[in-house]
N, C-alpha and C positions, 0 to 999 in steps of 0.2 A: 787429028794426030798426024805428025810429020816425023819421018825418020825414026819411028819407034818411040816417040815421046809426045806427051801432051795430055789434055783432058780426054776422057773416054766415057761414053755412055752406051750401054748395050740395052737391047729391048727383047721382050718376049716375041715370038713369031706373030702374035696378035696385036703388037704395037705398044703394049704397056712397058714402062721402064723396068728393067731388070737390075742394073747395077750402074754405079758411077764412081769415078775416081781418076787417078792419073797413071800414066805409063812412063817409065824411064827405061831405056835400053830394051824395049819390047816386053817389059814385065810390069805387073802392077806394083805401084810404089806409093807409100803414104796412106792417108785416110781414104777409106772406101765405104760405100753404103750399098746394100743389096735390098731389093724390094719384093714384096709379095705381088702377085699379079693384080691384086686389088689396088695397088699403089701405096699400101701401108708399109712402113719400114720393117724389114725382116732381120737385118743384121748390120752392125757397123763396127769397124775396127781398122787396123793398119796392116799394110803389106810392106815388106822389105825384101828387095831382090826377088819378087814374085812369090814370096811365102808369107802366109799369115803369121803375124808376130804380136806379142803383147796382149792386152786385154781386149776381148771382143764381147759385144752385147748382142743377144738374139731375142727377137720379139715375136709374140703371137700376132696373128693377122687381125689386129684391131686398131682403130684410129687412136686409141689411148696409149699406144706403145707399151703394152703390158709385157714386162720382161718374162721370157721363157727360161733363159739361162745366161750366165755370165761366166766366162772362162778366160784363161790365158794360154797363149801359144808360145812355145819356146822358139829360139832362133832357127830351129830346123822344121818348124811347123807342127810339132807334136804338142 
C-alpha cells in the first residue's frame, strides 16, 4: 500500500489471514473478504468510503461456506 491506497491484507497475531481488500484515501473501498482463524471465509461484501454498504454475506466456520446470514447495509453503514 502506498500513499493510502492499494491492496491490503491483514493477519491475526498468529499469522492466519484475517481480511483482504483495497484501500483508497486510507479507507477500505470496494470488495472485501474476512476470514475465520481457520482460513474459512467469514464474510464478504463491499466498502464505500470506509463504510460497509450493500449486500454482505456471513458464513459459519466451515469449508462448505454455509451461510449464517445475508444482510444489506445502507450508505451510512446501518
